Structures are given as structure tokens and as C-alpha cells.
C-alpha positions in Angstrom: -0.3 -0.1 0.2 1.6 3.2 -0.8 0.5 6.4 1.1 2.3 9.7 1.3 3.9 9.9 4.8 1.2 12.6 6.0 -1.4 9.8 5.2 -0.2 7.4 8.0 -3.4 5.6 10.0 -4.2 7.7 13.1 -2.1 7.2 16.0 -4.8 6.3 18.2 -6.3 3.4 16.1 -3.3 1.2 15.3 -4.9 -0.3 11.5 -1.9 -1.5 9.6 -2.5 -4.9 9.8 -6.4 -4.9 8.3 -5.3 -2.4 5.8 -2.5 -5.6 4.8 -4.8 -8.1 5.3 -7.4 -5.9 2.7 -4.1 -5.6 0.1 -4.6 -9.2 -0.7 -8.2 -9.5 -0.5 -9.3 -6.7 -2.8 -8.2 -8.1 -6.2 -10.9 -10.0 -8.0 -9.5 -12.6 -10.3 -9.9 -12.7 -13.7 -13.1 -15.1 -13.3 -14.7 -12.8 -10.9 -17.3 -9.8 -11.4 -15.3 -6.4 -11.2 -15.9 -6.0 -7.7 -16.8 -2.1 -6.8 -14.7 -0.6 -3.3 -17.5 1.7 -3.1 -20.7 -0.2 -2.4 -23.4 2.5 -3.7 -21.4 2.3 -6.9 -22.1 -1.3 -6.8 -25.6 -0.5 -6.0 -26.8 1.5 -8.5 -25.0 -0.7 -10.9 -27.8 -2.8 -10.0 -30.7 -0.3 -10.0 -30.9 -0.9 -6.3 -32.0 2.0 -3.5 -28.9 3.9 -1.4 -29.0 4.4 2.2 -27.3 6.4 4.3 -27.3 8.9 6.8 -24.8 12.1 7.8 -23.3 12.9 10.6 -21.3 15.7 12.4 -19.5 13.1 15.3 -16.1 11.9 14.4 -15.3 10.6 17.5 -14.3 7.0 17.8 -17.1 5.6 19.1 -19.6 7.2 16.4 -17.7 5.4 14.1 -17.5 2.1 15.7 -21.1 2.3 16.2 -21.9 3.1 12.1 -18.7 0.5 10.6 -20.3 -2.6 8.8 -24.0 -1.6 9.9 -26.0 -3.7 6.9 -28.7 -1.2 7.2 -26.9 1.8 5.8 -24.7 2.0 2.3 -22.5 5.2 3.4 -22.3 7.8 6.0 -21.9 11.5 4.9 -19.8 14.3 7.0 -21.8 17.2 6.6 -18.4 20.5 7.1 -20.8 23.0 5.4 -22.4 24.3 8.6 -20.1 22.7 10.6 -15.9 23.5 11.2 -13.6 22.2 8.8 -11.7 19.4 11.1 -9.2 17.5 8.5 -7.4 15.6 11.1 -10.7 14.3 12.7 -11.6 13.3 9.0 -9.2 11.8 8.8 -9.1 9.8 12.2 -12.7 9.5 11.4 -11.9 7.2 8.1 -9.5 5.2 9.7 -11.5 4.5 13.0 -14.4 3.1 10.4 -11.6 0.7 8.5 -10.3 -0.5 11.7 -13.9 -0.9 13.3 -15.1 -2.7 10.6 -12.2 -5.8 10.7 -14.4 -8.9 11.2 -16.2 -7.6 8.2 -13.3 -7.4 5.6 -12.2 -10.9 6.6 -15.7 -12.3 6.3 -16.0 -10.9 3.1 -12.9 -11.5 1.9 -12.4 -8.6 0.5 -11.4 -4.3 1.4 -15.1 -3.0 0.3 -15.6 0.4 2.3 -18.8 -0.5 5.1 -19.6 2.1 4.6 -17.6 4.4 2.8 -17.0 7.8 4.0 -18.5 11.1 1.7 -18.3 14.4 3.0 -19.6 18.1 1.8 -17.4 21.4 2.4 -18.8 25.1 2.6 -18.0 26.0 -0.9 -20.5 26.8 -3.6 -19.8 25.6 -6.7 -19.6 29.0 -8.3 -16.5 28.7 -5.6 -12.4 27.7 -6.0 -12.9 24.3 -4.8 -9.6 22.5 -5.7 -7.8 22.5 -2.5 -10.5 21.6 -0.7 -11.2 18.4 -2.8 -8.0 18.0 -3.2 -7.5 17.3 0.8 -10.7 15.6 1.1 -9.4 13.1 -1.3 -6.1 12.4 0.0 -7.8 11.6 3.3 -9.3 8.8 1.5 -13.2 9.9 1.0 -14.8 8.1 -1.4 -17.7 10.8 -2.4 -18.0 14.8 -2.4 -21.1 16.5 -2.8 -20.7 20.1 -3.5 -23.4 23.1 -2.7 -25.3 25.2 -5.2 -24.3 23.7 -8.0 -25.7 26.6 -10.5 -24.0 25.5 -14.1 -22.8 23.0 -16.3 -19.5 24.8 -16.5 -19.5 24.3 -12.7 -20.2 21.3 -12.9 -17.5 19.9 -15.4 -15.0 22.5 -13.0 -16.0 19.7 -9.7 -15.5 16.8 -12.4 -12.2 18.2 -13.5 -11.1 18.9 -9.8 -12.0 15.4 -8.7 -10.3 13.4 -11.7 -7.0 12.3 -11.6 -4.6 13.6 -14.9 -5.3 10.7 -17.2 -2.4 8.6 -19.4 -1.9 9.2 -22.4 -3.1 5.5 -22.7 -6.5 6.4 -21.5 -9.9 5.6 -23.0 -11.8 8.5 -21.3 -9.5 11.8 -21.6 -11.9 14.4 -21.2 -13.2 15.5 -19.7 -9.5 16.1 -18.1 -8.6 15.7 -14.1 -6.3 18.3 -12.7 -5.2 15.5 -9.9 -1.5 14.7 -10.4 -0.4 12.8 -7.1 -3.3 10.7 -6.5 -3.3 8.2 -3.5 -6.4 6.2 -1.9 -5.8 5.5 1.9 -7.6 3.3 3.7 -8.5 1.6 0.3 -6.6 -1.3 0.9 -4.7 -0.8 -3.0 -1.3 -0.7 -4.2 -0.6 2.5 -6.8 -1.1 1.1 -10.0 -5.0 0.2 -8.9 -5.3 3.4 -6.7 -4.7 5.1 -10.0 -7.2 3.2 -12.3 -10.3 3.4 -9.6 -9.8 6.5 -8.1 -12.1 8.4 -11.0 -15.7 8.9 -11.3 -18.4 6.6 -11.8 -20.5 6.7 -13.8 -17.9 8.4 -16.4 -15.1 5.6 -16.2 -17.0 2.2 -15.6 -14.5 1.1 -13.2 -14.0 4.1 -10.9 -15.4 4.3 -7.3 -15.3 8.0 -7.2 -19.0 9.6 -6.9 -19.6 13.3 -7.6 -23.4 14.2 -6.1 -25.1 17.7 -7.4 -27.0 19.6 -5.2 -29.6 22.1 -6.8 -30.5 24.9 -4.7 -31.1 27.9 -6.7 -33.1 29.2 -9.2 -30.1 29.3 -11.5 -29.2 25.5 -10.9 -33.1 24.6 -11.6 -33.0 26.3 -14.8 -29.8 24.6 -15.6 -30.8 21.1 -14.2 -30.8 19.4 -17.2 -27.6 20.9 -18.7 -25.8 19.6 -15.3 -27.1 16.2 -15.5 -25.5 15.5 -18.8 -22.4 16.6 -17.8 -19.9 13.6 -18.0 -19.1 12.8 -14.4 -22.1 13.8 -12.4 -23.1 10.8 -10.6 -26.5 11.9 -9.4 -28.6 15.2 -7.7 -28.5 15.2 -4.0 -31.7 17.3 -3.2 -31.9 19.1 -0.1 -34.7 20.0 2.4 -35.2 23.1 0.5 -34.1 25.7 2.6 -31.2 27.1 0.0 -33.4 26.8 -2.6 -36.7 28.4 -0.9 -34.3 31.3 -0.3 -33.3 31.5 -3.8 -36.9 32.8 -5.2 -37.7 34.9 -2.3 -40.0 32.1 -0.3 -40.5 31.2 3.5 -40.7 27.3 2.7 -40.0 24.8 0.9 -44.3 24.6 0.7 -44.4 27.6 -1.6 -46.1 26.8 -4.8 -42.9 27.9 -7.0 -40.6 26.2 -4.9 -42.2 23.1 -5.3 -42.5 23.5 -8.9 -38.8 23.7 -9.0 -38.5 20.5 -7.1 -40.5 18.5 -9.5 -38.5 19.8 -12.1 -35.6 18.3 -10.8 -37.2 15.5 -10.1 -38.2 15.0 -13.7 -35.2 16.1 -14.8 -33.7 12.9 -12.8 -36.2 10.8 -14.6 -35.3 11.6 -17.9 -31.8 11.0 -17.9 -32.2 8.3 -15.2 -29.9 9.8 -12.5 -29.5 8.5 -9.3 -31.1 11.3 -7.1 -32.7 11.8 -3.5 -31.9 13.6 -0.3 -33.2 13.0 3.4 -36.7 11.5 3.9 -38.5 10.7 6.8 -41.1 8.4 8.0 -44.0 10.9 6.3 -42.6 11.2 2.8 -40.9 8.1 2.3 -43.6 6.6 -0.1 -43.9 9.9 -1.6 -40.4 10.2 -2.6 -40.5 6.3 -3.9 -43.5 7.6 -6.1 -41.2 10.5 -7.4 -38.1 8.1 -8.6 -35.8 8.8 -5.5 -33.1 6.2 -5.9 -30.5 7.9 -2.8 -31.8 7.9 0.5 -30.8 9.8 3.5 -32.1 8.9 7.0 -31.0 12.1 8.7 -28.5 12.6 11.4 -26.5 10.5 13.2 -24.3 11.7 15.4 -23.6 8.3 18.5 -24.8 5.9 16.2 -28.4 5.1 14.2 -31.5 7.2 16.2 -34.6 5.7 16.6 -35.7 8.5 13.6 -32.8 6.7 11.3 -34.7 3.5 11.6 -38.3 4.6 11.2 -37.6 6.4 8.1 -35.5 3.3 7.3 -38.5 0.8 7.4 -40.8 3.8 6.0 -38.5 3.5 3.1 -38.7 -0.3 3.0 -42.3 -0.6 3.3 -42.8 1.9 0.3 -40.5 -1.4 -2.3 -37.4 0.0 -1.7 -34.6 -2.2 -3.3 -32.3 -4.0 -1.5 
């Protein structure tokens, strides 16, 4: 496993043995189907629904409670409205990997359970290269970017996430800007890291996801073009606070805001784009009917909660494919 010195395993939790075990388990043989290390991509490829939670709790205890839990497919760390804590984020990823040691051995591969995604303060129109680079160097498998408003902004994020392509690449465009590519805690070597650290579905073998958050009037108007940018892996639809303020409305119940939300859902359906967001027991069936494929059950700080569980049960009752 090739890591730069600053991306060593977090000191409080010695995980080197786990990663070494994963290294010898993660590469499928020629006879086996391709295994995505990011299970969210695996589920989306198979037409299944994706379950997750958000968190601001980067403690060892929270990582232990979430690691290997079969009821979720991802956890995303919300750093848009919380402090930027890259060192703690790196430790949280390490804690999750270490806490899933038994699962890694049982599965016989290094698939992340669950992978860690995150969103950060910058909007799509801002310069995000440095923050995305830090996040990916830590070992994240998904990035959510707030307030994507144009196809040009979306393509800029795609280029920021993608590595510079080798001259032999069959997928050179949009060209990436990441030079040094690292996959800490993925349990793979340098060559496989370079092959996998790319955006799906643009690269069918990629294990990185970019979910665009459309939260303004301009973003809604350009949603169709944004959805067609190669490398956009989905839309993540927020609760409507930013969208409502963009329309000068008091709440997401405003008719103009509701129409904008339905337009985004129609774009998702038209382009068969994985879309979703946070759901509750009360609206799970409606979101399923509207075409959600990504379901977030809300905050899990200190472990999954009864509210998370009730939302999950409602989604399954509505017909989610697992």
C-alpha cells in the first residue's frame, strides 16, 4: 500500500494489519466480476436503492457504531455547517476501517462498509480545488458540492476530482487536474489506486462519486444541462431551505419552490440519474414514487437513532430494492 507520509493511519488506532489483510483480498481474479470498493456504486449499477445517514460526530465511538452496519450504504460528513476538521475526518475514516476488521475478513475483500462522503462550505461557483484535494487525499469516496448552478461549474468539479489521465486512457475527457493520486485506507496498491480513483459512471471502473446539490433558481433552470455533464453521478436534493430563499419564499411549501423541486425530479427521471436526499417516515412513500434512489435517514451522531430506523422502515415498506 503506497501512502504519502502525511496520510499515515491515525495514531490512536493502529490499523496497518487490517489494511495489509485488505490488500491481499481486494483484487478480484480474472474469473470474478469487477468489484467496486464503493458499495454505493455497486448498488446503483444493480438498480438498487441506496441508504445512508449524515453526521457531524467524528468520534471513535460513532465510527464503531456505524462500521459494518448492513442497514446503511454510506455516511456523509456535513462540514458545510460545521467546522472544517480534516485531521478528525482522517481519523474517522481510519476508525471506520479498523472497526470493520471482522467484516473485511468475513467478506474477503476491502469494500468499504460504509464509505465516507462529505460536503464542505464552498458553493459550485467558488474555487474548490484545494478542499476537494484534501478530502480525496484523506480517502473519501464521495463529494457533495453545494449550489451547483451551471454545467460549467459541474464540469469544473469533475475535472477537480478526476486524476490527470494517462496517454493510454480511453476516457481522457473531461481532463482531470489531480496529479498525485492516493487512496488511503482503500486497501489497494498504487497502480490500482490510479485506476479506481476516478469518477463513476464516467469511468465504469471508478470508485468516486460526485453528487451535485441544486439549490438555486439558476441551478433549477440549468438542471437538464448539469445532469448531462459526464462525471455527475447524481443530484442530492436538500430540504429546500436554500432553494426557498433563492425564490424569496418562506418555505419549501411555496408553489413556485414545489414546482422547482418537481422539475429537478423530472430531470432525474429523464436522464436516469440517481437522485435523492433526506427522507422522513411521513414522506418516504412519496419520495419513492417520485423516483428517489438515494435515501438519507437524517443525522446519526453517536450511532443510528430511532428516527433513522423509522425512516428506513418506511422506505422499505414503500418498496425499496435492497
